[in-house]
N, CA, C and O of each residue as an XYZ file, in Angstrom:
448
protein
N       0.819     -1.230     -0.136
C      -0.179     -0.056     -0.259
C       1.061      1.528     -0.131
O       2.014      1.553      0.648
N       0.751      2.494     -0.938
C       1.252      3.562     -0.679
C       1.159      4.373      0.208
O       0.091      4.285      0.813
N       2.101      5.453      0.697
C       2.024      6.090      1.621
C       2.434      7.411      0.925
O       3.491      7.723      0.377
N       0.885      8.327      1.174
C       0.971      9.728      0.619
C       2.105     10.605      1.508
O       2.803     11.495      1.022
N       2.135     10.231      2.697
C       2.874     11.283      3.404
C       4.107     10.275      4.135
O       3.808      9.115      4.416
N       5.089     10.644      4.334
C       6.351      9.710      4.767
C       6.442     10.086      6.449
O       6.819     11.170      6.894
N       6.008      8.937      7.234
C       6.127      9.180      8.584
C       7.288      9.288      9.174
O       8.128      8.399      9.036
N       7.468     10.137      9.750
C       8.535     10.495     10.802
C       8.608     10.445     12.202
O       7.696     11.138     12.653
N       9.360      9.878     13.201
C       8.884     10.361     14.529
C       9.114     11.666     14.563
O      10.102     12.268     14.144
N       7.775     12.244     15.288
C       8.024     13.808     15.690
C       8.511     14.234     17.024
O       8.246     13.901     18.179
N       9.309     15.079     16.470
C      10.385     15.874     17.514
C      10.015     17.230     17.882
O       9.256     17.871     17.155
N      10.415     17.637     18.777
C       9.735     19.015     18.744
C      11.028     19.953     18.656
O      10.901     20.967     19.341
N      12.377     19.838     17.895
C      13.014     20.389     17.252
C      12.773     20.996     16.326
O      12.339     20.333     15.384
N      12.908     22.390     16.129
C      12.859     22.908     14.917
C      13.387     22.698     13.530
O      12.907     22.693     12.396
N      14.562     22.528     14.070
C      15.704     22.029     12.885
C      15.116     20.984     12.179
O      14.962     21.180     10.974
N      14.587     19.444     12.848
C      14.180     18.912     12.361
C      12.576     18.886     11.668
O      12.074     18.080     10.884
N      12.178     19.759     12.122
C      10.620     20.051     11.409
C      10.938     20.621      9.949
O      10.403     20.309      8.886
N      11.956     21.540     10.195
C      12.207     22.474      8.763
C      13.002     21.299      7.855
O      12.944     21.303      6.625
N      13.721     20.332      8.592
C      14.329     19.630      7.460
C      13.201     18.568      7.089
O      13.316     18.015      5.995
N      12.216     18.264      7.828
C      11.333     17.286      7.041
C      10.347     17.903      6.223
O       9.619     17.075      5.675
N      10.019     19.413      5.894
C       9.442     20.072      5.269
C      10.580     20.033      4.244
O      10.592     19.120      3.418
N      11.435     20.870      4.249
C      12.329     20.613      3.156
C      12.599     19.764      2.383
O      12.253     19.884      1.207
N      13.215     18.791      2.775
C      13.512     17.564      2.299
C      12.519     16.069      2.588
O      12.823     14.941      2.974
N      11.321     16.662      2.219
C      10.003     15.870      2.308
C      10.476     14.450      1.300
O       9.719     13.502      1.509
N      11.507     14.174      0.333
C      11.803     13.056     -0.368
C      12.853     12.001     -0.104
O      13.317     11.079     -0.774
N      13.127     12.620      1.511
C      14.429     11.747      2.088
C      15.489     12.268      1.834
O      16.275     12.260      2.781
N      15.837     12.722      0.931
C      17.632     13.362      0.411
C      17.684     14.657      0.826
O      16.819     15.526      0.936
N      18.747     14.631      1.018
C      19.376     16.016      1.216
C      19.447     16.958      0.076
O      19.864     16.467     -0.973
N      19.100     18.305      0.064
C      19.313     18.887     -0.752
C      19.803     20.357     -0.114
O      19.050     21.309      0.091
N      21.215     20.318      0.145
C      21.844     21.735      0.790
C      21.699     22.928     -0.241
O      21.266     24.027      0.104
N      22.094     22.628     -1.529
C      21.972     24.056     -2.663
C      20.659     24.618     -2.590
O      20.537     25.812     -2.317
N      19.573     23.829     -2.822
C      18.234     24.033     -3.009
C      17.755     24.956     -1.417
O      17.176     26.033     -1.278
N      18.151     24.238     -0.676
C      17.682     24.775      0.571
C      18.220     26.129      1.327
O      17.643     26.911      2.083
N      19.973     26.079      0.659
C      19.986     27.534      1.061
C      19.667     28.577      0.138
O      19.988     29.711      0.495
N      19.087     28.441     -1.006
C      18.461     29.431     -1.758
C      17.259     29.464     -1.178
O      16.744     30.572     -1.327
N      16.610     28.729     -0.593
C      15.362     28.785      0.199
C      15.605     29.785      1.126
O      15.024     30.866      1.032
N      16.649     29.474      2.291
C      17.274     30.292      3.221
C      17.319     31.976      2.622
O      16.650     32.917      3.047
N      18.067     31.983      1.801
C      18.645     32.949      1.291
C      17.231     34.183      0.685
O      17.094     35.361      1.016
N      16.388     33.377     -0.244
C      15.284     33.949     -0.659
C      14.410     34.444      0.567
O      14.073     35.615      0.394
N      14.018     33.994      1.559
C      13.299     34.290      2.642
C      13.848     35.440      3.481
O      13.165     36.380      3.887
N      15.242     35.256      3.712
C      15.604     36.189      4.391
C      15.838     37.525      3.687
O      15.647     38.620      4.217
N      16.299     37.314      2.355
C      16.279     38.624      1.149
C      14.867     39.341      1.434
O      14.810     40.541      1.701
N      13.589     38.409      1.347
C      12.036     38.706      1.424
C      12.003     39.819      2.341
O      11.776     41.027      2.273
N      12.345     38.879      3.324
C      11.764     39.638      4.928
C      12.545     41.258      5.264
O      12.197     42.247      5.910
N      13.883     40.860      4.363
C      14.868     42.439      4.844
C      13.999     43.084      3.571
O      13.325     43.981      4.075
N      13.790     43.031      2.483
C      12.990     43.716      1.707
C      11.857     44.508      1.770
O      11.792     45.703      1.477
N      10.771     43.633      2.251
C       9.810     44.065      2.899
C       9.521     45.144      3.920
O       8.768     46.118      3.913
N      10.624     44.498      5.061
C      10.446     45.322      6.402
C      11.248     46.454      6.035
O      10.877     47.474      6.617
N      12.168     46.605      5.307
C      12.862     47.779      5.049
C      12.109     48.988      4.174
O      12.296     50.178      4.429
N      11.187     48.490      3.052
C      10.407     49.073      2.426
C       9.320     50.159      3.413
O       8.886     51.100      2.748
N       8.957     50.131      4.557
C       8.361     50.387      5.276
C       9.099     52.156      5.372
O       8.362     53.142      5.366
N      10.169     52.229      5.430
C      10.989     53.625      5.438
C      11.187     53.896      4.375
O      11.655     52.925      3.780
N      11.041     55.057      3.546
C      11.177     55.611      2.302
C      12.415     55.927      2.106
O      12.846     55.912      0.952
N      13.399     56.343      3.376
C      14.983     56.542      3.214
C      15.693     55.478      3.237
O      16.921     55.565      3.244
N      15.059     54.286      3.254
C      15.708     53.014      3.036
C      15.487     52.324      1.905
O      15.611     51.100      1.922
N      15.105     53.036      0.683
C      14.983     52.571     -0.574
C      16.084     52.053     -1.161
O      15.950     51.083     -1.907
N      17.190     52.540     -0.952
C      18.587     51.453     -1.722
C      18.379     50.286     -0.862
O      18.350     49.290     -1.584
N      18.240     50.015      0.238
C      18.380     48.501      0.911
C      17.228     47.808      0.221
O      17.353     46.800     -0.474
N      16.099     48.436      0.476
C      14.625     47.439      0.006
C      14.557     47.113     -1.388
O      13.915     46.162     -1.832
N      15.430     48.157     -2.271
C      15.162     47.872     -3.643
C      16.267     46.615     -4.279
O      16.114     45.805     -5.193
N      17.479     46.890     -3.293
C      18.595     45.748     -3.903
C      18.499     44.671     -3.567
O      18.746     43.650     -4.208
N      17.971     44.836     -2.076
C      17.576     43.354     -1.440
C      16.188     42.771     -2.255
O      15.996     41.570     -2.447
N      15.477     43.602     -2.593
C      14.439     42.517     -3.385
C      15.007     42.204     -4.415
O      15.154     40.984     -4.490
N      15.547     42.972     -5.576
C      16.009     42.403     -6.519
C      17.038     41.339     -6.550
O      17.169     40.620     -7.541
N      17.704     41.233     -5.588
C      18.621     40.063     -5.359
C      17.832     38.901     -5.004
O      18.113     37.834     -5.549
N      16.969     38.953     -4.242
C      15.735     37.877     -3.408
C      15.230     37.433     -4.638
O      15.459     36.292     -5.039
N      14.399     38.441     -5.421
C      13.591     37.833     -6.744
C      14.881     36.706     -7.660
O      14.846     35.500     -7.907
N      15.603     37.446     -7.872
C      16.714     36.382     -8.525
C      17.319     35.259     -8.017
O      17.842     34.539     -8.866
N      17.411     34.835     -6.648
C      17.601     33.771     -5.686
C      16.629     32.846     -5.799
O      16.734     31.627     -5.933
N      15.414     33.716     -5.716
C      14.039     33.097     -5.717
C      13.636     32.432     -6.988
O      12.980     31.391     -6.989
N      14.050     33.066     -8.122
C      13.619     32.547     -9.625
C      14.790     31.318     -9.798
O      14.368     30.207    -10.117
N      15.819     31.448     -9.654
C      17.112     30.453     -9.558
C      16.254     29.102     -8.696
O      16.033     27.968     -9.119
N      15.914     29.673     -7.444
C      15.636     28.478     -6.781
C      14.080     27.876     -7.186
O      13.714     26.926     -6.493
N      13.391     28.221     -7.963
C      12.196     27.610     -8.365
C      12.940     26.411     -9.482
O      12.870     25.194     -9.655
N      13.597     27.463    -10.029
C      14.290     26.159    -11.224
C      14.577     25.185    -11.071
O      14.193     24.277    -11.808
N      15.496     24.975     -9.879
C      16.084     24.187     -9.304
C      15.653     23.138     -8.396
O      16.079     21.983     -8.420
N      14.602     23.701     -7.425
C      13.819     22.862     -6.497
C      13.549     21.470     -6.910
O      13.505     20.890     -7.995
N      13.382     21.126     -5.653
C      12.969     19.257     -6.031
C      12.061     19.105     -5.023
O      11.423     18.076     -5.247
N      11.769     19.535     -4.215
C      10.116     19.615     -3.343
C       9.151     20.491     -3.163
O       9.353     21.663     -3.479
N       7.955     20.098     -2.637
C       7.083     21.124     -2.718
C       7.134     21.982     -1.616
O       6.577     23.079     -1.640
N       7.935     21.451     -0.377
C       8.532     22.525      0.318
C       9.120     23.483      0.030
O       8.743     24.622      0.306
N      10.137     23.199     -0.569
C      11.263     24.246     -1.197
C      10.386     25.416     -1.909
O      10.747     26.580     -1.737
N       9.168     25.115     -2.756
C       8.706     25.488     -3.903
C       7.656     26.540     -2.926
O       7.488     27.682     -3.353
N       7.232     26.288     -2.125
C       6.123     26.922     -0.916
C       6.701     27.903     -0.244
O       6.143     28.980     -0.033
N       7.960     27.583      0.176
C       8.490     28.890      0.691
C       9.245     29.576     -0.190
O       9.334     30.713      0.272
N       9.836     29.506     -1.206
C      10.398     29.766     -2.659
C       9.400     31.387     -2.987
O       9.681     32.559     -3.238
N       8.121     30.553     -2.790
C       6.928     31.693     -3.201
C       6.790     32.673     -2.381
O       6.584     33.854     -2.658
N       6.942     32.018     -1.013
C       6.732     33.451      0.265
C       7.646     34.329     -0.138
O       7.392     35.473     -0.514
N       8.646     33.864     -0.079
C       9.830     34.863     -0.120
C      10.145     35.531     -1.721
O      10.926     36.481     -1.784
N       9.736     35.189     -2.536
C       9.616     35.777     -3.714
C       8.778     36.873     -3.821
O       9.060     37.914     -4.414
N       7.659     36.609     -3.194
C       6.240     37.616     -3.374
C       6.826     38.642     -2.527
O       6.679     39.788     -2.950
N       7.709     38.450     -0.987
C       7.907     39.651     -0.326
C       9.107     40.242     -0.815
O       9.322     41.440     -0.628
N       9.854     39.559     -1.384
C      11.079     40.406     -2.112
C      10.453     41.124     -3.255
O      11.037     42.058     -3.805
N       9.237     40.694     -3.635
C       8.950     41.358     -4.797
C       8.264     42.976     -4.527
O       8.634     44.099     -4.870
N       7.179     42.502     -3.800
C       6.632     43.917     -2.894
C       8.011     44.731     -2.279
O       8.135     45.873     -2.722
N       8.856     44.366     -1.500
C       9.960     45.233     -0.964
C      10.469     45.810     -2.047
O      10.317     47.032     -2.014
N      11.250     45.245     -3.404
C      11.595     45.874     -4.579
C      10.937     46.857     -5.092
O      11.418     47.934     -5.446
N       9.715     46.494     -5.155
C       8.523     47.327     -5.838
C       8.008     48.685     -4.954
O       7.349     49.490     -5.612
N       8.184     48.929     -3.897
C       8.103     49.788     -2.541
C       9.331     50.604     -2.744
O       9.353     51.828     -2.620
N      10.520     49.743     -3.116
C      11.653     50.731     -2.948
C      12.158     51.131     -4.333
O      13.047     51.970     -4.475
N      11.722     50.673     -5.077
C      11.491     51.639     -6.619
C      10.697     52.758     -6.243
O      11.149     53.883     -6.460
N       9.690     52.632     -5.764
C       9.032     53.783     -5.803
C       9.183     54.764     -4.868
O       8.882     55.950     -5.009
N       9.716     54.172     -3.793
C      10.657     55.705     -3.049
C      11.693     55.893     -3.326
O      12.252     56.525     -2.429
N      12.589     55.594     -4.481
C      13.666     56.154     -4.902
C      14.262     55.511     -5.914
O      14.705     56.121     -6.888
N      14.346     53.928     -5.753
C      15.002     53.464     -6.841
C      16.626     52.692     -6.485
O      17.276     52.975     -5.478
N      16.856     52.179     -7.023
C      18.179     51.509     -7.076
C      19.353     52.320     -7.052
O      20.310     51.858     -6.430
N      19.535     53.946     -7.855
C      20.394     54.694     -7.650
C      19.860     55.765     -7.397
O      20.358     56.804     -7.830
N      18.773     55.772     -6.673
C      17.918     57.240     -6.371
C      19.108     58.080     -5.340
O      19.617     57.556     -4.350
N      19.385     59.386     -5.793
C      20.275     60.241     -4.781
C      21.734     59.784     -4.833
O      22.609     60.559     -4.447
N      22.052     58.527     -5.304
C      23.675     58.587     -5.273
C      24.194     58.588     -6.663
O      25.388     58.889     -6.660
N      23.753     58.371     -7.777
C      24.297     58.517     -9.091
C      22.991     60.043     -9.648
O      21.773     60.218     -9.621
N      23.932     60.634     -9.989
C      23.172     62.104    -10.885
C      22.680     62.728     -9.862
O      22.074     63.788    -10.018
């Protein structure tokens, strides 16, 4: 009989939970998981820094890099958990990027 979900012993350790979500096929994916973490962190940085208009350089550049890492992560992702977190990070990075562009852009005030 086939199993829809792999049953693993439940643990209260957050690292084992993240490992179970990201590596749901039972194989380690260090490159893909690194791209997931980078995209989520850059997306959070972009969306939080876009709340202040004078931080437009930080929000626009971190958003742009977050979009690029998220797109590459989507291209090489192996599991559904990775794709789910990549979409969350990509959305946050895109919103932060667009708000940073609206507040002054990538080079606003520095060049020109």
